[in-house]
Structures are given as structure tokens and as C-alpha cells.
N, C-alpha and C positions, 0 to 999 in steps of 0.2 A: 955664091954666098960669101959673106965677109968672114974674116978670121975670128976665132973665139976671143982673142984679145980685144979686137975692135968691137965685138959684140958686147963684151963686158963693159967697155968704156962707154958705150951708148947707154947701157942699163944703169951705169953709175950716174950719168946725166939725168936720166929719168928719176932715179932715186933721190937726187938733190931737188928735183922739181916737186916731188910729192913725198917728202920725208915722213909725213904722218898718215899716209894711206892705210886704210883698214877696211874690214868687211862692213858694208853699209846695210846689210840685212839685219833688221832689229830682231833679236831673239834673247831668251833668257836661259836656254839650256840646249844640249845637243839635239834633242828631239825637235824642238822648235826650229832650230837651224836647218835640220834635214828637210823638214816640211817646206821651209822658206826657199831653200835651194831648188827643190822640185818645182815650186810655184814660179820661180824666176826664169824658167826656160822661155825664151822669146818674149820676155816681158821685162820692163825696167824694175830695178830695185825699189824705186820710189812707189811704183804701183803696188808691188808686193807688200811693202811696209804699210801702205794705206789699208790694204786688205787684212793683213795679219794683226793689225792693231785691234780689230774686232774679232777676227777668227780665233786668235789664241786665248780669248776670254771664254769662248764657247767650247773649244776643243782643247783639252789639256793633256789627254792621254791617247794612246793608240785605240783603246776601247771606245773613246768618244767618237772617233772618226768612223769606226766600224758599225757602231750602234745606231746610225742614222741611215735613212733611205738615201740611195745614191742621188736621187733628184733633189733632196734637201741640201746635200753637200755641194752639188752642182750650183744650186741657187746661191749658196754662200760664196762661191768662187766666181760668180758671173762677171765681176768687174775686170777680170784679167783674161788674156788670150788663152785659147785652148783649154778652157775651164772644164769641159766635159772629160777630156782625156786626163787632165790633172786630177780630177775627182776620182776617177777609176784607179789611177796610179797610186794615189794616196791611200785608198782603202786596201789595195794590194800590198803596199809597203807595210801598213800597220798590221795586217794579217800575218805577213811574213815575219815581222818584228816580234809579234806575240808568240808565234809558233817556234821560232828559232832562239830568241834571246830574252824571253819573258818580258817583252815590252821595253827593254833597255837598249839604247843605241850602242852597238859594239864599237870597240876601240882599235880595230885593225882594218887595213884596206880590204883584205880578202873577205872578212866577215861583212863589211859594209856592202861590198859589191855582190854578195850573195843574196841581198835583200831585193825583193821585187821592185823594179823601178829605179834602182840606184846604179848609176854607171860610174865610170872612172872619175869623171869630173866632179860629180857630187861627192863621191868618197874622198877625193883629194881635198875639197873645200872643208868637209866635216873634220877630217883628220887634222888639217892645218888650223882652222879657226877654233873648233871645239876642244881639240886635244893637244894643240901646239906641237904636232908631229910634222917634221919637214915634208912638205908637199907643194907642188907647183901646178895648180889646176889651170887648164887652158880653156878659156871661154872665148866668145867671139872677139872681144876686145884684145885679149892676149894674142890670139892667132893673127888678127889683122895687123897689129903693131909689129909682131915678130917678122911677118912676111914683108911688110912695107919697108922696114929698115934693112932687110936683107939678111937678118939673122937666120932665117929659115928660107926654104925654097917655096915658091908659090904652089907647087904640086904636093908639098908635104901634107900628110894627114895630121889630125889632132895629136895622135900619140907621138908622131915624129917631131912635131913642134915641142911637145913636152920633153921628150928625150934630149933634144938639142938644147933647150933652155937649162935643163938640169945639168947638162955637161958644161955649159958656159958659166952658170951662176954657182958660187960656193953653196954647199948644202945648208949651211947655217943661215943663208939669206933667202932660201926658197920661199918661205912663208911671206916675208915682207915684199919680195920682188913680185910675187903674184898680185898683190894688191896695188903696187906701184904701177905695174904694167896696165892693170885695169883702169886706174885713174888716168893714166896717160891717154889711153884709148877712149875713155868716156868723156874726159873734159878737155882734151887737147887735140889728139890725133883722131878726130871724129870720122865716122864712116863716110859721110857725105861732104862734110866741109872741114877738112883738117886745117888747123891753124899754121900752115906752112910759113906764112909771112912773119911769124914771131917765134918760130921753133928753133931752139938751140941746136937741133940735130939736122937742120935743113941741108947744110953743106955736105953731109955724109949720108943723107937719106935718098935711096934710089927712087922711091916713089915721089918724093918732093921734087927732085930734079926732073923727073919725067913730067910732072904736072907743070913745072915752070917752063920747060921747053915747049910743051903743048900750048901754053898760054901765049908765048912769043909768036908762034905760028899763026895764032888767031888775030894778032894785032895787024 
């Protein structure tokens, strides 16, 4: 792994590339954001936003999601992947939310993670975006970028990646850095076709160098 100083220098470059990065899930309140994050698992934000544009007009409260048959909710989610599991998880979440917090999204990590279907990543996103509390959620983009750049080890799990990033990045930058790393992974350092040829981090990126050397051997 590279040093913390070098890692922060890399993140500074990414910050300059995407200074206006922000959450792309369309929502109007913490409840809608929580539902959108659950729906976004293994699905693009674009697909989720297309769905929630209509979904959030029909379902406005936890009760709305619970008071329909699961088959109806599944049908409303059919345009995204894993819709059956997501329908079940949403109803469990809403039931849990009503039983524990009177239907109001709680404002602490621990309380959020006590809700059915809410894991650490979802809690971090909600705390960061909805309540502006310093959090650095690790999704597939953040994990991929952190490992490719050598900020973290390939064998690190998601929590280890989060801990490393939180150690490298000043706390007051966690929220913004989360979105900037996502944008870097979503629009530049793509999973299948990273833009290594125009990347300002190419010279210090272990994955980029590896890909370049492999391409030379193929010539």
C-alpha cells in the first residue's frame, strides 16, 4: 500500500476532477433517500431515479408500502434488478421503522443500522446526505478505486477500506470525498474500461501501470 500522504495527494487530484460531485439519487426527504439507497443495490442510480419518479408519487409513507400486497410492490419495482428481494426488504424496513421510530428516519448510525434491511453503507449514505453528518460510505466504485490506486489492499473487506479512507481523509472532507470517489469510479475509472490514457493519476496508479505493461506484451 502507498503512504497516507500519497493517498491523500491522489484523493486531492480526484477532488479537483470532480469538485461538484454530489448524491445523484433524487429524493425530497430522508425516508425517500433511504428507500432509494436500498433500491440502488446492484442497480445504477439512473435506473433508480427513473423508477422513483413514479414510485414516490404512489408511496409517500412507511404505511403506504406496508398496506399493499407484496405482489403489487414487486410489480412496481420490476424495472430494476433483484426487485423481489427489494420489495421484501422495503416492507420489512417500513415495519421496523414504524415499530421503533414512529415512521421517522432516525438520525444516528446505530439506530439506522437497527432497522431491517439497513446495513452500514446505507446508514453512512443517509447520515451523510440527509443529515450532513461526517460519513464515508464504501460502495463498489469507492472500493474499486481505492484498491486500484493502492490506497487499500486487494484483500481488504469493505469495512477495512472505509477505515483506511477515514484515516487518510480529514473528517470534514468525508462527505464530499465519498461522492468524488464515486464520480471518479463511475465516470473515469470504470470497472471494465478505465480511462487510463487520459488519467492524471496514471503514473502513480498500480493498476494503470499493470494494464499498460500487459498491453505492451500483447503487441
